[in-house]
Backbone as JSON Lines, residues from 0, in Angstrom:
{"i":0,"aa":"X","n":[99.33,107.29,154.77],"ca":[99.89,107.55,156.09],"c":[100.08,109.06,156.25]}
{"i":1,"aa":"X","n":[99.16,109.71,156.94],"ca":[99.2,111.16,157.1],"c":[99.68,111.53,158.5]}
{"i":2,"aa":"X","n":[100.65,112.43,158.56],"ca":[101.19,112.9,159.84],"c":[100.66,114.26,160.23]}
{"i":3,"aa":"X","n":[100.34,115.1,159.25],"ca":[99.97,116.49,159.51],"c":[98.56,116.83,159.04]}
{"i":4,"aa":"X","n":[97.86,115.87,158.49],"ca":[96.51,116.07,157.99],"c":[95.6,114.98,158.53]}
{"i":5,"aa":"X","n":[94.31,115.3,158.56],"ca":[93.28,114.29,158.77],"c":[92.47,114.24,157.48]}
{"i":6,"aa":"X","n":[92.04,113.05,157.09],"ca":[91.24,112.89,155.88],"c":[89.99,112.12,156.24]}
{"i":7,"aa":"X","n":[88.84,112.67,155.83],"ca":[87.57,112.01,156.09],"c":[86.73,112.1,154.83]}
{"i":8,"aa":"X","n":[86.07,111.02,154.51],"ca":[85.17,111.0,153.37],"c":[83.75,110.95,153.9]}
{"i":9,"aa":"X","n":[82.96,111.97,153.55],"ca":[81.56,112.06,153.96],"c":[80.71,111.99,152.7]}
{"i":10,"aa":"X","n":[80.32,110.8,152.33],"ca":[79.63,110.62,151.06],"c":[80.58,110.94,149.92]}
{"i":11,"aa":"X","n":[80.22,111.91,149.09],"ca":[81.08,112.32,147.97],"c":[81.93,113.54,148.3]}
{"i":12,"aa":"X","n":[81.99,113.9,149.59],"ca":[82.75,115.07,150.03],"c":[83.98,114.61,150.82]}
{"i":13,"aa":"X","n":[85.15,115.03,150.37],"ca":[86.39,114.77,151.1],"c":[86.67,115.96,152.0]}
{"i":14,"aa":"X","n":[86.93,115.7,153.27],"ca":[87.28,116.76,154.22],"c":[88.73,116.55,154.62]}
{"i":15,"aa":"X","n":[89.56,117.54,154.28],"ca":[90.98,117.51,154.62],"c":[91.19,118.54,155.72]}
{"i":16,"aa":"X","n":[91.72,118.09,156.86],"ca":[91.92,118.98,158.0],"c":[93.41,119.12,158.29]}
{"i":17,"aa":"X","n":[93.9,120.37,158.28],"ca":[95.28,120.63,158.69],"c":[95.34,120.31,160.18]}
{"i":18,"aa":"X","n":[96.3,119.5,160.59],"ca":[96.32,119.01,161.96],"c":[97.65,119.29,162.64]}
{"i":19,"aa":"X","n":[98.0,120.55,162.69],"ca":[99.14,121.02,163.48],"c":[98.58,122.18,164.3]}
{"i":20,"aa":"X","n":[97.73,121.88,165.31],"ca":[96.82,122.85,165.91],"c":[97.42,124.14,166.45]}
{"i":21,"aa":"X","n":[98.66,124.17,166.86],"ca":[99.15,125.42,167.45],"c":[98.96,126.58,166.49]}
{"i":22,"aa":"X","n":[99.5,126.5,165.28],"ca":[99.27,127.54,164.25],"c":[99.14,126.95,162.86]}
{"i":23,"aa":"X","n":[99.14,125.62,162.74],"ca":[99.07,124.95,161.43],"c":[100.12,125.5,160.47]}
{"i":24,"aa":"X","n":[101.35,125.55,160.95],"ca":[102.46,126.06,160.15],"c":[102.64,125.26,158.86]}
{"i":25,"aa":"X","n":[102.82,125.98,157.77],"ca":[102.99,125.33,156.46],"c":[104.44,124.91,156.28]}
{"i":26,"aa":"X","n":[104.76,123.75,156.78],"ca":[106.09,123.19,156.61],"c":[106.15,122.45,155.28]}
{"i":27,"aa":"X","n":[107.35,122.2,154.76],"ca":[107.45,121.42,153.53],"c":[106.75,120.06,153.64]}
{"i":28,"aa":"X","n":[106.82,119.42,154.79],"ca":[106.17,118.11,154.97],"c":[104.65,118.22,154.9]}
{"i":29,"aa":"X","n":[104.08,119.25,155.53],"ca":[102.63,119.43,155.48],"c":[102.19,119.75,154.06]}
{"i":30,"aa":"X","n":[102.91,120.62,153.38],"ca":[102.55,120.99,152.0],"c":[102.62,119.76,151.09]}
{"i":31,"aa":"X","n":[103.63,118.91,151.29],"ca":[103.75,117.68,150.49],"c":[102.55,116.77,150.72]}
{"i":32,"aa":"X","n":[102.18,116.57,151.98],"ca":[101.01,115.75,152.29],"c":[99.74,116.34,151.68]}
{"i":33,"aa":"X","n":[99.59,117.66,151.78],"ca":[98.4,118.32,151.23],"c":[98.34,118.15,149.72]}
{"i":34,"aa":"X","n":[99.47,118.36,149.06],"ca":[99.53,118.2,147.6],"c":[99.16,116.78,147.19]}
{"i":35,"aa":"X","n":[99.72,115.79,147.87],"ca":[99.43,114.39,147.55],"c":[97.97,114.03,147.81]}
{"i":36,"aa":"X","n":[97.41,114.54,148.89],"ca":[96.03,114.24,149.24],"c":[95.06,114.88,148.24]}
{"i":37,"aa":"X","n":[95.32,116.13,147.87],"ca":[94.47,116.8,146.88],"c":[94.59,116.09,145.53]}
{"i":38,"aa":"X","n":[95.78,115.66,145.18],"ca":[95.99,114.91,143.93],"c":[95.15,113.63,143.94]}
{"i":39,"aa":"X","n":[95.17,112.93,145.05],"ca":[94.34,111.72,145.18],"c":[92.87,112.05,144.97]}
{"i":40,"aa":"X","n":[92.4,113.11,145.61],"ca":[90.99,113.51,145.5],"c":[90.62,113.87,144.06]}
{"i":41,"aa":"X","n":[91.53,114.51,143.38],"ca":[91.27,114.96,142.01],"c":[90.93,113.79,141.09]}
{"i":42,"aa":"X","n":[91.58,112.68,141.29],"ca":[91.41,111.54,140.39],"c":[90.52,110.43,140.95]}
{"i":43,"aa":"X","n":[89.96,110.65,142.14],"ca":[89.05,109.65,142.72],"c":[87.65,109.84,142.14]}
{"i":44,"aa":"X","n":[87.11,108.79,141.58],"ca":[85.79,108.86,140.95],"c":[84.66,109.09,141.94]}
{"i":45,"aa":"X","n":[84.88,108.77,143.2],"ca":[83.82,108.88,144.2],"c":[83.84,110.2,144.97]}
{"i":46,"aa":"X","n":[84.73,111.13,144.62],"ca":[84.82,112.42,145.31],"c":[84.4,113.53,144.36]}
{"i":47,"aa":"X","n":[83.4,114.31,144.78],"ca":[82.89,115.4,143.94],"c":[83.25,116.78,144.51]}
{"i":48,"aa":"X","n":[83.64,116.83,145.78],"ca":[83.93,118.1,146.44],"c":[85.01,117.88,147.49]}
{"i":49,"aa":"X","n":[85.88,118.88,147.66],"ca":[86.92,118.82,148.68],"c":[86.78,120.05,149.57]}
{"i":50,"aa":"X","n":[86.73,119.83,150.88],"ca":[86.7,120.91,151.86],"c":[88.02,120.85,152.62]}
{"i":51,"aa":"X","n":[88.7,122.0,152.71],"ca":[89.94,122.07,153.48],"c":[89.68,122.95,154.69]}
{"i":52,"aa":"X","n":[89.95,122.4,155.86],"ca":[89.72,123.1,157.12],"c":[90.93,122.88,158.02]}
{"i":53,"aa":"X","n":[90.87,123.37,159.26],"ca":[92.03,123.27,160.14],"c":[91.61,123.11,161.58]}
{"i":54,"aa":"X","n":[92.46,122.44,162.35],"ca":[92.31,122.35,163.8],"c":[92.88,123.62,164.42]}
{"i":55,"aa":"X","n":[92.43,123.97,165.6],"ca":[93.01,125.09,166.34],"c":[92.47,126.44,165.92]}
{"i":56,"aa":"X","n":[93.15,127.49,166.38],"ca":[92.7,128.87,166.19],"c":[93.07,129.48,164.85]}
{"i":57,"aa":"X","n":[94.06,128.92,164.16],"ca":[94.53,129.46,162.89],"c":[94.25,128.48,161.77]}
{"i":58,"aa":"X","n":[93.85,129.01,160.59],"ca":[93.74,128.14,159.42],"c":[95.13,127.66,159.03]}
{"i":59,"aa":"X","n":[96.05,128.61,158.86],"ca":[97.46,128.27,158.68],"c":[98.29,129.5,158.96]}
{"i":60,"aa":"X","n":[99.57,129.28,159.11],"ca":[100.5,130.38,159.3],"c":[101.8,130.0,158.62]}
{"i":61,"aa":"X","n":[102.42,130.99,158.02],"ca":[103.73,130.74,157.41],"c":[104.71,131.77,157.94]}
{"i":62,"aa":"X","n":[105.96,131.47,157.77],"ca":[107.01,132.39,158.21],"c":[106.97,133.65,157.36]}
{"i":63,"aa":"X","n":[107.16,134.8,157.97],"ca":[107.18,136.07,157.26],"c":[108.38,136.08,156.31]}
{"i":64,"aa":"X","n":[108.13,136.52,155.08],"ca":[109.18,136.59,154.07],"c":[109.68,138.02,153.97]}
{"i":65,"aa":"X","n":[110.94,138.2,153.62],"ca":[111.54,139.54,153.54],"c":[110.83,140.44,152.53]}
{"i":66,"aa":"X","n":[110.16,139.87,151.52],"ca":[109.45,140.67,150.52],"c":[108.03,141.03,150.93]}
{"i":67,"aa":"X","n":[107.56,140.54,152.09],"ca":[106.22,140.9,152.56],"c":[106.17,142.38,152.89]}
{"i":68,"aa":"X","n":[105.04,143.0,152.58],"ca":[104.88,144.44,152.87],"c":[104.63,144.67,154.34]}
């Protein structure tokens, strides 16, 4: 049950799409879903490659941290 990602299997290629189109913000919920989905792909015998892509204009965006230059 994915809320922030789309998952598609194209032969032996898994395509994971970040699906928060405005800026694909990396929220804890999205990161958790991504981690779980990649973990699934890692141990699936029928997946040989994983492509991570995104909806919208940004691949992803995160909040600026105070230690950023």
